[in-house]
C-alpha positions in Angstrom: -6.0 -1.9 -3.6 -9.0 0.1 -3.3 -10.5 3.7 -3.0 -11.9 6.0 -0.5 -15.0 7.7 -1.3 -17.1 10.7 0.5 -19.9 9.3 2.1 -22.5 11.7 1.1 -21.4 12.2 -2.4 -19.6 9.3 -3.5 -16.6 11.5 -4.5 -13.6 9.8 -4.8 -11.4 11.0 -2.1 -8.0 9.1 -2.4 -6.6 5.5 -2.4 -7.3 3.0 0.2 -4.6 2.0 2.6 -2.4 -0.4 1.0 -2.3 -2.9 3.9 -5.9 -4.0 3.1 -5.2 -5.5 -0.2 -8.7 -6.3 -0.3 -8.1 -9.4 2.0 -7.9 -7.5 5.4 -4.4 -9.1 6.2 -5.6 -12.4 5.6 -8.0 -12.7 8.5 -9.6 -16.0 7.3 -6.4 -17.8 6.9 -4.8 -20.0 9.5 -1.1 -19.0 10.7 0.3 -22.2 8.8 -1.8 -21.2 5.7 0.2 -17.7 5.6 3.0 -18.2 3.0 4.6 -15.1 1.9 4.9 -15.9 -1.8 1.3 -17.0 -2.4 0.1 -13.8 -0.3 1.9 -11.5 -2.3 0.8 -13.3 -5.7 -2.9 -13.2 -4.4 -2.3 -9.4 -3.9 -0.9 -8.7 -7.4 -3.3 -10.9 -9.5 -6.7 -10.4 -7.6 -9.4 -8.5 -9.1 -9.8 -5.0 -8.1 -11.9 -1.9 -9.0 -12.8 -1.9 -12.9 -11.5 -5.3 -13.4 -7.9 -4.2 -13.2 -5.9 -6.6 -11.1 -4.7 -5.2 -7.9 -1.2 -5.2 -9.6 -2.2 -3.0 -11.9 -3.9 -0.6 -10.1 -1.0 -0.3 -7.5 1.3 0.2 -10.7 -1.0 2.9 -11.9 -2.7 4.9 -9.2 0.4 5.8 -7.1 1.5 9.2 -7.4 4.4 11.0 -5.7 2.4 11.4 -2.2 1.3 8.0 -2.1 4.7 6.5 -3.1 6.2 8.4 -0.1 3.8 7.1 2.3 4.2 3.4 0.6 7.9 3.8 1.0 8.1 4.2 4.7 6.3 0.7 4.8 9.3 -0.8 3.5 10.7 -1.0 7.3 7.4 -1.8 8.9 7.1 -4.2 11.7 3.9 -5.3 13.9 5.7 -5.1 17.5 3.1 -6.6 19.5 2.2 -3.5 21.5 -0.6 -1.0 21.2 -3.8 -2.4 20.1 -2.2 -5.8 20.0 -1.1 -6.0 23.4 -4.6 -4.5 24.7 -6.5 -7.3 22.7 -4.2 -10.0 23.9 -4.8 -8.6 27.5 -8.3 -8.2 27.2 -9.0 -11.4 25.4 -6.8 -13.9 26.9 -8.7 -17.0 25.7 -9.9 -15.2 22.4 -8.0 -15.7 18.8 -4.1 -15.1 19.5 -2.1 -13.1 17.2 0.9 -15.2 17.4 4.3 -13.9 17.3 4.8 -16.1 13.9 1.6 -14.4 12.4 2.9 -11.0 13.2 6.2 -11.7 11.7 4.6 -13.0 8.4 2.0 -10.0 8.2 5.0 -7.7 8.8 7.1 -9.2 6.3 4.2 -9.2 3.6 3.8 -5.4 4.3 7.3 -4.7 3.7 7.5 -6.8 0.3 4.1 -5.7 -0.7 5.2 -1.9 -0.1 8.5 -3.0 -2.5 6.5 -4.5 -5.0 4.3 -1.5 -5.6 7.2 0.8 -5.8 9.0 -1.4 -8.8 
C-alpha cells in the first residue's frame, strides 16, 4: 500500500492503487511460484510507509471513498482483452501472460480487496 504525492510540492494526494501492493503484481515471480496464500501473506506482512506493515496501512487508511472503490474489486477479473491482447499480438515471442497467471492474479486482487475490507 502506498501513497500518491503531488510531484512539484510533495503534498499527499491520496492512497495509491491497491493492486500494486509494493510488488507490482508479482512481476518477478514465475507462474509456478504464484501461490495465493503466500501472495496475500506477503502483502499483509511486508513493510510499508513509516514502518507500518501493508496490512496495518490498509486497515487504517481506507475511508468511505476508498472502501467503495475497493469493494468493486471483489468481482475483479483479468479477461485477457485490452492491453493484454494488444501485448500478446505485438510480442508473440515475448513474455507471455498465461491464462493461469491471469487467473491467479485475478484471484489475488479479489482476495486482497476482501482482506482489506475485513
